[in-house]
C-alpha positions in Angstrom: 14.1 61.6 22.8 14.7 59.0 20.0 15.3 55.6 20.7 17.2 53.1 18.3 14.6 50.5 19.8 11.1 51.1 21.2 10.1 47.3 23.1 6.6 46.7 23.7 6.3 44.3 26.8 8.8 43.5 29.6 8.3 40.2 29.8 11.3 37.6 29.3 11.4 38.0 25.5 11.6 41.7 25.6 14.0 42.1 28.6 16.5 39.7 26.9 16.5 41.8 23.8 16.4 45.0 25.9 19.7 43.8 27.9 21.4 42.4 24.7 20.9 45.9 22.7 22.1 47.9 25.6 25.4 46.1 25.9 25.9 46.7 22.2 25.2 50.7 22.6 21.5 51.0 21.8 19.2 53.0 23.7 15.7 51.3 24.6 12.6 52.2 25.7 10.7 49.4 27.4 6.6 50.1 28.1 4.2 47.6 29.3 0.6 48.0 29.9 0.7 45.8 33.4 1.8 48.1 36.5 5.1 45.8 36.8 7.8 44.6 34.9 8.6 40.7 34.3 5.1 39.5 32.5 3.9 36.2 33.6 7.0 35.0 35.3 6.8 38.1 38.1 6.9 37.0 41.0 6.2 39.2 44.6 7.3 38.6 47.9 3.7 37.9 50.1 4.7 37.2 54.0 8.0 36.4 53.2 6.8 33.8 50.5 7.8 34.7 46.9 4.1 34.2 44.8 3.9 32.8 41.1 0.9 35.4 40.1 0.1 34.4 37.0 0.8 30.5 37.3 3.7 28.2 38.4 7.2 28.9 36.4 9.7 26.3 36.9 13.1 26.6 34.8 14.3 23.5 32.8 16.5 23.3 30.2 18.8 20.9 28.3 20.6 23.4 26.4 23.9 24.7 28.8 24.4 27.6 27.2 21.2 29.1 27.9 21.3 27.6 31.8 24.7 29.5 32.2 22.7 32.8 30.6 20.2 32.9 32.9 22.4 32.1 36.1 24.5 35.5 35.5 20.9 37.3 36.6 20.2 34.8 39.7 21.6 31.8 41.6 18.8 28.7 41.2 18.3 26.1 43.9 18.0 22.5 43.0 14.1 22.2 42.9 12.5 19.4 41.6 9.4 19.2 39.9 7.1 16.3 40.9 3.2 17.1 41.0 0.9 14.9 42.6 -2.5 13.9 40.6 -5.2 13.8 43.2 -8.2 12.0 42.0 -11.1 11.8 44.5 -9.1 10.7 47.5 -6.4 8.6 45.8 -2.6 10.4 45.6 -0.8 9.7 42.4 2.3 10.5 41.4 3.6 12.2 38.2 4.5 12.2 35.5 3.2 8.4 34.8 5.7 6.2 36.4 6.6 3.4 38.5 5.5 5.1 41.4 2.2 5.8 39.7 1.6 2.2 38.5 2.6 0.5 41.9 0.1 3.0 43.4 -2.8 2.2 40.8 -2.6 -1.8 40.6 -0.7 -2.8 43.5 2.4 -4.1 41.3 5.8 -3.5 41.6 7.4 -4.5 38.4 7.5 -2.6 34.8 6.7 -6.1 33.0 3.5 -6.2 35.4 2.8 -2.1 34.4 3.0 -2.8 30.9 1.3 -6.2 30.6 -1.8 -4.5 32.4 -1.3 -1.1 29.8 -1.2 -3.4 27.3 -3.9 -5.7 27.6 -5.9 -2.6 28.3 -5.4 -0.9 24.9 -5.7 -4.2 23.3 -9.4 -4.8 24.8 -10.3 -1.6 23.7 -9.6 -2.0 19.8 -9.3 1.5 18.6 -7.3 1.4 15.9 -7.9 4.9 14.0 -8.5 7.5 16.9 -11.6 9.8 15.7 -11.0 12.0 18.8 -8.7 13.4 22.2 -10.5 10.6 24.6 -9.8 8.0 21.5 -6.2 8.9 21.2 -5.4 8.5 25.2 -7.3 5.4 25.2 -5.4 4.0 22.8 -1.7 5.5 24.0 -2.5 4.4 28.0 -5.4 2.6 28.4 -8.8 2.9 30.8 -7.7 3.4 34.4 -4.6 5.8 33.6 -6.8 7.9 31.3 -10.1 8.1 33.5 -8.5 8.8 36.8 -5.6 11.2 35.8 -6.3 12.4 31.9 -9.9 12.7 31.4 -11.2 14.9 34.3 -8.1 17.2 33.9 -7.9 17.7 30.7 -11.8 18.8 29.9 -11.2 21.3 32.8 -8.4 22.5 30.8 -10.1 22.9 27.4 -13.9 23.4 28.5 -15.3 20.4 26.9 -15.5 16.9 26.8 -12.6 15.0 25.5 -14.7 13.3 23.3 -15.3 17.0 21.5 -11.5 17.6 21.3 -9.4 16.7 18.0 -7.3 13.7 18.5 -3.8 15.3 17.4 -3.7 17.6 20.9 -2.3 14.4 22.5 0.4 13.0 20.1 1.9 11.2 22.9 1.8 10.1 26.8 5.2 9.5 28.3 4.9 6.4 30.3 8.2 5.6 32.7 8.6 2.5 33.6 11.1 3.7 36.4 10.6 4.8 40.2 11.4 8.3 39.3 8.6 11.5 40.0 11.2 14.2 38.0 8.8 15.9 35.8 11.1 17.1 33.4 13.6 15.0 31.7 16.2 18.5 31.1 19.7 18.3 32.5 19.2 21.4 34.1 16.3 23.0 36.8 15.5 24.8 39.2 13.8 28.4 40.9 15.6 31.2 41.4 16.3 31.9 45.0 14.3 35.1 45.6 12.1 35.1 42.8 11.8 35.4 38.8 11.2 39.8 39.0 15.0 39.8 40.4 16.2 38.6 37.0 14.2 41.0 34.7 15.6 43.9 36.9 18.5 43.0 36.1 18.2 43.2 32.5 16.4 46.2 32.3 18.9 48.0 34.3 19.7 51.6 32.5 17.1 51.4 30.0 13.7 53.7 30.3 10.9 51.7 31.4 7.6 53.2 31.5 4.7 51.1 33.1 0.6 51.2 32.5 1.2 52.1 29.0 -1.0 50.4 26.6 0.8 51.1 23.2 -2.5 50.3 20.9 -4.3 53.0 22.8 -1.2 55.5 22.3 0.1 54.8 18.7 0.7 58.4 18.0 2.9 59.0 20.6 5.3 56.2 20.7 5.0 54.7 16.8 8.3 56.9 15.6 9.8 57.4 18.9 12.3 54.7 18.3 14.2 53.2 14.8 12.5 50.0 15.4 9.7 48.2 17.0 10.0 44.9 19.1 6.3 43.8 19.4 5.6 41.3 21.9 1.8 42.1 22.4 -0.9 39.5 20.5 -0.3 39.9 16.6 -3.8 39.8 15.5 -4.9 42.7 18.2 -2.2 44.9 16.5 -3.9 45.0 13.1 -7.0 45.4 15.0 -7.8 41.7 14.6 -8.8 42.9 10.9 -8.0 39.0 9.7 -10.2 37.5 12.5 -9.5 36.7 16.2 -6.9 34.0 17.4 -8.1 31.8 19.8 -6.7 31.1 23.8 -7.2 29.6 26.7 -7.1 31.7 30.0 -6.3 30.8 33.7 -8.0 32.5 36.8 -6.2 32.4 39.9 -7.9 32.4 43.9 -4.8 32.8 46.1 -5.2 33.1 49.4 -2.7 33.0 52.9 -3.7 30.2 55.5 -2.7 30.0 58.9 -0.7 26.5 58.4 2.7 26.7 57.8 2.0 23.7 55.4 -1.1 23.3 53.4 -0.4 20.1 50.8 3.2 19.2 51.4 3.9 19.9 47.5 4.0 22.8 45.6 1.9 21.3 42.7 -1.1 19.5 43.1 -3.7 18.9 40.1 -6.7 18.1 40.6 -7.9 15.1 38.1 -11.7 15.2 38.4 -14.0 17.2 36.7 -16.0 17.9 39.8 -13.3 19.7 41.0 -13.6 23.0 39.7 -9.7 24.4 39.7 -7.4 22.2 37.4 -4.5 22.7 40.6 -3.3 24.1 43.7 -0.1 25.6 43.5 1.6 25.9 47.5 4.3 28.8 46.7 6.5 28.1 49.6 7.4 24.5 48.3 9.8 25.9 45.2 12.2 27.8 47.9 11.6 25.1 50.4 10.2 28.1 52.7 9.9 27.5 56.3 7.8 30.6 56.8 4.9 30.1 60.0 2.2 31.0 57.1 1.4 29.5 53.8 -0.1 30.9 50.2 -2.3 28.6 48.0 -3.0 29.6 44.3 -6.0 27.7 42.7 -6.3 27.9 39.6 -9.1 27.9 37.0 -8.7 27.5 33.6 -11.5 29.5 31.6 -12.5 30.2 27.8 -10.8 33.6 26.4 -12.6 36.5 25.4 -11.2 39.8 24.4 -10.1 41.6 27.1 -8.8 39.0 29.0 -5.4 37.6 29.7 -4.4 35.3 27.0 -2.4 31.9 28.5 -2.2 29.5 25.8 -2.8 29.3 22.2 -5.1 26.7 21.0 -3.1 25.7 17.9 -5.6 24.0 15.9 -6.1 24.2 12.2 -7.8 27.1 12.2 -5.7 29.3 14.2 -2.5 27.9 13.3 -3.8 28.9 9.4 -5.0 32.6 10.4 -1.9 33.1 12.4 0.3 32.5 9.4 -1.7 34.9 7.1 -1.1 37.9 10.1 2.9 36.4 9.9 2.7 37.2 6.5 1.0 40.7 7.2 3.8 40.5 9.6 6.9 40.8 7.2 5.9 43.3 5.3 6.5 45.9 7.9 9.6 47.3 7.6 9.9 48.7 11.5 8.1 46.4 13.3 9.2 42.7 14.5 7.1 40.4 16.5 8.1 37.8 19.0 7.6 36.1 22.3 4.5 34.1 23.1 1.3 36.1 21.8 3.9 38.1 19.1 4.5 34.3 17.8 0.8 32.2 19.0 3.4 29.6 20.3 3.5 28.4 23.8 6.6 28.8 24.9 8.7 27.7 28.0 10.9 30.1 29.4 14.3 28.7 27.8 12.6 28.8 24.7 11.8 32.5 25.1 15.5 33.3 25.7 16.9 31.3 22.6 14.1 33.0 20.9 15.6 36.6 21.8 19.0 35.7 21.4 18.6 34.6 17.7 16.5 37.8 17.3 19.6 39.5 19.0 21.8 37.6 16.6 20.0 38.4 13.5 19.0 42.2 14.7 22.4 43.6 16.1 
């Protein structure tokens, strides 16, 4: 059977494209090497709790069209992302706001907070930051950096902050209001019943094959469709012939606990270097759950190597230059279109993934 499109990867990008292509009467085959659809936004029900299997996904956008688009597939609740940072036994609100500063310094007004931060920055006298540590210190001062940024960042990147380039942190938002809402976006929430159902609805009517690795079955799939939408790693598609793009990976330790409430918040970041995980997610709080038990996931950031799950592209100068070379190679393809986080070597929020897929739809269909 011949298809109009073969979509490699049943994540959000591939699913949006598939849905729109089928609306235009196209025949689509979707394959994925995982045993499930929905890519990294996959949620599965355990003990009646929707568990985010690949880390917390909170939908947020300022784009009303994208918000309306995603709401046709699920009803969203009014969850607002307000993470808590834990440094030793001190708990601070994120993002850095007046609740954070009030707790840290025992002060009450924005002027007091601004004066303390400005004083610390002045004392450090850093004019040309040479690394991430100096860059962060020159933006927020010593206290916020040492308690809330240093250890967490070193765990995320697996390196000392002095060894990381300054450009990783372009700015650190300081908010001088008592507001713990992490995102500035107007629309925000979690789909009631989890994310998997959204992708299920998008893929309804398409032929879907799971546990299929395109690269190991090229002969079978390369000519099965007129065009291929490829959402895997672009360097792997070309057998790494120009070099290997770098990623950071994440490992999850998930367990069910015999308590109805473990940490009182969906997301708690552990900001000291000595605690090996970066954060603990308590899944039930995303949907205001009242289940008798709870499920938590500890997240460990790790160095990526071939064969691991790639999560975050390391967009430094070397990798961006290498990606550009792969992109030039990909533009010579007449039937393969690369997209999504791995195909575009870019960290995307979910709303941007949908927007990028719809952009491709407009161009292609």
